[in-house]
C-alpha positions as CSV (number, residue, x, y, z in Angstrom):
1,M,102.7,137.3,4.5
2,Q,104.9,135.0,6.5
3,P,104.2,131.3,6.6
4,T,102.9,130.2,10.0
5,R,104.5,127.5,11.9
6,S,102.4,124.5,12.9
7,R,102.7,123.1,16.3
8,V,104.0,119.8,14.8
9,A,107.8,119.7,14.7
10,G,108.4,123.0,12.9
11,R,106.4,122.1,9.7
12,S,105.2,125.1,7.8
13,A,101.4,125.3,7.5
14,G,101.6,127.6,4.4
15,T,99.9,130.9,4.0
16,A,96.3,131.7,4.3
17,P,96.0,132.5,0.6
18,D,97.4,129.0,-0.2
19,A,94.8,127.4,2.0
20,I,92.0,129.5,0.4
21,G,93.2,128.5,-3.1
22,A,93.2,124.8,-2.1
23,I,89.7,125.1,-0.8
24,A,88.5,126.9,-3.9
25,R,90.1,124.3,-6.2
26,T,88.4,121.5,-4.2
27,A,85.1,123.2,-4.4
28,V,85.4,123.6,-8.2
29,L,86.4,119.9,-8.5
30,L,83.3,118.8,-6.4
31,A,81.0,121.0,-8.5
32,V,82.4,119.5,-11.8
33,A,82.0,116.0,-10.4
34,A,78.4,116.7,-9.3
35,T,77.6,118.1,-12.7
36,L,78.9,115.0,-14.4
37,L,77.7,112.3,-12.1
38,V,74.2,113.4,-11.1
39,P,72.7,113.2,-14.7
40,A,74.5,109.8,-15.2
41,I,73.0,108.5,-12.0
42,A,69.5,109.8,-12.9
43,R,69.7,108.1,-16.3
44,A,70.7,104.8,-14.7
45,G,67.3,104.7,-13.0
46,G,68.8,103.5,-9.8
47,G,66.2,105.1,-7.6
48,I,68.8,107.3,-6.0
49,A,66.5,110.0,-4.9
50,A,62.9,110.0,-3.7
51,G,60.9,109.1,-6.7
52,G,64.0,109.1,-8.9
53,G,62.0,108.5,-12.0
54,T,60.4,105.6,-10.3
55,G,57.0,106.9,-9.7
56,G,57.5,107.3,-6.0
57,G,55.5,109.7,-3.8
58,P,51.9,109.8,-2.8
59,G,49.6,110.6,-5.7
60,K,52.5,110.5,-8.2
61,A,52.0,107.2,-9.7
62,P,52.7,106.8,-13.4
63,E,50.2,105.5,-15.8
64,A,50.2,101.7,-16.2
65,S,51.5,102.1,-19.8
66,A,54.6,103.8,-18.4
67,I,55.6,100.6,-16.5
68,S,57.5,98.0,-18.5
69,G,58.9,94.6,-17.6
70,V,55.7,93.5,-15.9
71,P,52.5,92.0,-17.2
72,R,49.8,94.6,-17.9
73,A,47.6,93.5,-15.0
74,Y,50.6,93.9,-12.7
75,A,51.2,97.4,-14.0
76,R,47.6,98.3,-13.3
77,F,47.9,96.8,-9.8
78,T,51.2,98.7,-9.2
79,V,49.7,102.0,-10.1
80,I,46.8,101.6,-7.7
81,V,49.1,100.4,-4.9
82,V,51.5,103.3,-5.5
83,R,48.7,105.9,-5.4
84,R,47.4,104.5,-2.1
85,T,50.8,104.0,-0.4
86,G,53.4,106.3,-2.0
87,L,55.8,103.5,-2.5
88,S,58.0,103.5,-5.6
89,A,56.3,102.1,-8.7
90,R,59.5,100.4,-9.8
91,V,59.8,98.7,-6.4
92,V,56.1,97.6,-6.3
93,G,56.4,96.3,-9.9
94,A,59.5,94.4,-8.9
95,W,57.7,93.0,-5.9
96,T,54.9,91.7,-8.0
97,L,57.3,89.9,-10.2
98,A,59.1,88.4,-7.2
99,E,55.8,87.1,-5.7
100,G,54.1,86.2,-9.0
101,G,50.6,85.9,-7.8
102,P,47.4,86.0,-9.9
103,D,46.4,89.2,-11.7
104,D,44.1,90.2,-8.9
105,N,46.6,89.5,-6.1
106,P,50.2,89.7,-7.5
107,L,51.7,90.0,-4.1
108,N,49.8,87.0,-2.8
109,I,48.4,88.5,0.3
110,G,46.4,86.0,2.2
111,P,48.3,84.0,0.7
112,G,46.4,82.9,-2.3
113,E,43.4,85.0,-1.6
114,R,41.4,86.0,-4.7
115,F,39.8,89.4,-5.1
116,G,38.1,89.1,-8.4
117,T,39.5,92.3,-9.9
118,V,42.9,94.0,-10.1
119,R,41.4,97.1,-8.4
120,R,40.0,95.2,-5.4
121,G,43.2,93.3,-5.0
122,A,45.3,96.4,-5.1
123,R,43.1,98.2,-2.7
124,A,43.3,95.3,-0.2
125,T,47.0,95.1,-0.6
126,A,47.5,98.8,0.0
127,K,45.3,98.6,3.1
128,H,47.4,95.6,4.3
129,L,50.6,97.5,3.8
130,R,49.4,100.5,5.7
131,G,48.8,98.3,8.8
132,D,51.1,98.1,11.8
133,L,52.9,95.0,10.6
134,Y,54.4,96.9,7.6
135,R,55.1,100.3,9.3
136,D,58.8,100.0,8.6
137,V,58.1,99.5,4.9
138,M,55.8,102.5,4.8
139,N,58.3,104.6,6.7
140,T,60.6,104.3,3.6
141,V,58.1,106.3,1.4
142,G,60.1,109.1,-0.2
143,R,63.4,107.3,0.4
144,S,65.5,105.5,-2.2
145,D,64.2,102.4,-4.0
146,M,66.9,100.3,-2.4
147,A,65.8,101.5,1.1
148,Q,62.3,100.3,0.2
149,I,63.5,97.0,-1.0
150,D,65.6,96.5,2.1
151,A,62.6,97.3,4.3
152,I,60.4,94.8,2.4
153,A,63.1,92.1,2.7
154,A,63.5,92.8,6.4
155,S,59.7,92.9,7.1
156,P,57.5,90.0,8.1
157,W,56.4,89.8,4.5
158,C,58.7,86.9,3.8
159,Y,59.9,86.1,7.4
160,R,63.2,84.4,7.4
161,C,63.2,83.9,3.6
162,K,66.8,83.5,2.5
163,G,67.7,85.4,-0.6
164,Y,64.5,87.6,-0.7
165,R,66.5,90.8,-0.9
166,R,68.5,89.4,-3.8
167,L,65.3,88.3,-5.5
168,L,63.7,91.7,-5.2
169,R,66.8,93.4,-6.5
170,S,66.9,91.0,-9.4
171,T,63.3,91.7,-10.4
172,Y,63.9,95.4,-9.8
173,S,66.5,95.4,-12.6
174,R,63.8,94.1,-15.0
175,V,61.3,96.8,-14.3
176,R,61.3,100.3,-15.9
177,V,59.1,103.3,-15.3
178,D,59.1,106.1,-17.8
179,D,58.6,109.6,-16.5
């Protein structure tokens, strides 16, 4: 097969088999990279994919005992909120640490309102989050944990709070959710 001439100043474009070989080599390299990187990313627990080992997705909340890095009451609260909203358990757990409210209202809705039990506080919080004010947060359900954190930081939750995104990311690094 004769090399074809490109339209650019007489440069040879090579043969079709050369191009096919280059494409095949590139495909093999991409497959190898994906094989090596995807498990490493998943082990890192970075919330890369929906759920991503983070307890995301409606009805897919982990047990409270699977959540570490938060007080037990916050873990119970997180499970209930996740079941009712579909947000990532790791994100909700981090959010509770960032807000640091009482056991029955870790996200301090109200602010400072008391609900008497973790369950009542979590149910009220989930209802609050499903309202129009937090539609952008709820639209991140099924997306990455960082997308959820960014939506929370950009929401009216902490309007014009400087450093809230950084705070959420910092507390996120302390929370773990076992699959």
